[in-house]
C-alpha angles and dihedrals in degrees: 000000000000091000091048092049090049091051092050091048091049092050091049090050092049090047090062094052120114129179093199112120115246108264118236120178109241115245112262106259093219134091118277091238137036119262118278089251090067114090112196114211098210095159094052098036121127133207118234117224097174145329093270089062093045097047107045097177105111092209092052090048091055091049093050091049090051092049092050088053102041110023108121096210090054089051089053091049091049092048089052088058089055090047093050091046090053092048089052090050091051092050093045090054090066090068091068130055118265109226121191132190113219143172124193143172120206119192129173139173123205113196120231092249090060098036122101091222093050092240131097112271121207122184136174136178136189122207132185123174151101123278137201110214121208100315110185119220101224098217095149099038096249095135091041091052092051089048091052091048092051092047093052091045087056092048090048090053091049091050091047089054090052090050091050091048091055090047091050092052091049092045093052091048092049093048091049092048091048089052090051091049093050092045091054093045091048091052089049090049091048091051089049091051090053093047093048091046089055090048091049092049091048092051090047090057091044088051091053088053091048093243097111129050128238090243091060090050092051090049091052092047091051092049090049093051091047090054090049091053092049092049091051091049092051092047089053091051091046092054090050090050090052091051091050091051090050089052094050092048093048090229138051115282088227089061095061110103123225094008106180124230116268137222125254122253095266093048099053094107094207108152123200094198097118128156108245104181121187120334095249092050092051105036100045090058095055112110093228090055091046090051091051091050093050089052088052092051090049091052090049091052092050089061089062091050091050093049092049090060088076091063131074117280119215119199130180125214122176146141139198133191141090133310133189141164089233131044092229093057095048095108099032121125113280094025095111116128135180142170132195123191116178112183133194123196125186123186111236106164129001100151092257096306096130093045090049090052089056090050090051092050092049092047090050090052090053088051091048091051091051092047091049092051092045091051090053092048092050091048091050091052093046094050094042092050092049095046090050093045091051093069098034094050090048088057091045092051093051091049093045092050090051090047091052090050091050092049092050090051089049091051092053091050094047092048090050090049090049092052088051091051094244099110129045127234093256089065090052092052091048092050091048092051092048093048092047092049091047092052091047090048093050090052092049094049091047089053090048091053091051090047091056090050090051093050090047089057090057094042099046109019099070085190113196112208124217090250091052091050090052091048090051093049094048096057105122112243094010 
């Protein structure tokens, strides 16, 4: 009894062994604080509860919802989650015995020429029972390590899908804002074309009356043609922006029913005043960083599985049921049958294959560590750049808006002076060009400011969708 108890205790102890290295999260290779150029607006920061709260434009909300439903790349990413979940389920099944129910009939005929007795020999057998097929006793944690690797591969795929979802939301918002910008600039260019056409026609009549010179007419014609070229360029860019938005949505915008009216660029109401916190608090919550860390944990678990291949592997195969020479006697008394086949295999010589597999696993972990650290460094740079750009672009927008207002006032004064005969037409053309460029510049900077706010949403929000929460909760064994 003492020997038996000791054997059981030894088996229980061996069953808890694992050759997987203890996982320690690598230190974040970034500074503990943001650069001095970053000014955190803690007092005015807002908390994001979802993209519908962050993007108040009803038309943009409808477009984002359509993209989340129809975007083909997002469908691929979602299908990859299902694939990784299934792979994890397959690997997890190896931790439990596989029991099958089977029934079989075996019949054979040995001719007299081949029989030992010199007479034909006919046999048959019926079997019904349950069988255990090659169940491995996971003494060294090989199966458990493979299971942990599969689980973290699944979690990495789920985090990558969340990261793509955030990127898709930001991309749709950016494409929509770009379309608004180009639409407003195209309307401004069209108004400029009309104004310069009127000026050209007026100078043409004045030329016919001998009041205006040919130089003034050529200047007006040149300004008109320049405005036409700018309008055509903006219309081309607008068509490209529309095509990009169609691609992101997975369907034409025109095909969406009951699409609500949208807000103009100035009325978007997207604020970039987000609380950033410390780098470690922000970056380690990003889904792309989480995905990289899960891949690192999976690589660490694969080392344990590779090391366990050096040790003996014990598998159990057995069956139990009834057997009889006739179908009628299959369940008679005394027809019970069983078989039990434990097997032990120990690698002796494989020309270095097992050792090379360990080297591969360890090299892949080094790669995963480097990729994890690189992901954090890239995230730090992205967030730091956006936080810095938030304040600088706000200053630039204020200055550009004031500049546009000044140039419009100057244009009104120059036109009044021209009507009074004090200024020449060249001054008017110069004032028109400056006012047009200032208005275009103000629109571009406003779009740039909204783009920074959109990118900050992706970089800082870490928004977890309802579907992602369900996927996280449904992970077996989590």
